[in-house]
N, C-alpha and C positions, 0 to 999 in steps of 0.2 A: 801848128795847125789849127785854125777856128774855126765854126762855121754853123751852120744852119742845118735842119733836117728833117722830112716829113712826118709825121705823125706813125706811119706805116714801114718806117726805119728804124730796126729793132737793135741794131749792129754796124760797126763800122770797124774793118780792118784795112787800116796802112802798110804795104810795102814798098820800102825804097831804102836805096845806098845798103841793101843784104839785112835788114833788119826789117821784121814782121811787125805791129803795134795793134793794139787795138785802141782805139777811141773812145774818150768818156761820155759817153749820152746822156743830158737831164735835159729834163725841159723842151726841144726841138731846138736844143744847142749841142757841138759837141768840141772836141778837142784832144790834140793827140801832138807825142811829142817824141821826138826818139834819136839817138844822136848820129851827130854826122849829116844832119839835115840841109840841105840846101841853104845857104845863110839870108839868099835871095826870096825864100818861100817856093822856089818853083818844085812839083814833083815831079821826077821823073819816072817812077815806079807806078802802084798802080793802087787803087783809092775801092775798097769793096764794100755795097752797102748790102746788111744782111735785111730784107722784108721781110715784114708781118707772115705774111702769107708761105715765108719757108723759100723763096726764088733771093738769087742774089744778081747784082750790076755790079758789073766792071767796071770801071773810065781805066784809060793806060793813057802812060807817056807822060810828057813835059805838058806845061800852061798850065797845069792846075794851081792852081794858090793857095798858099797855106796861111 
């Protein structure tokens, strides 16, 4: 999974298919990989953004593209 993240995003946690992975975040881009991910790139678990103010925002379910 690769993508862009705003400057207030300080970390990203991906939970999918029984695995938890911390994304690598650098210069506004992120990347994450985990075993047994969906080969079509669909995330069926959760994607949690850790923000600079200490809050988190979790996106759930299918439809998030990796």
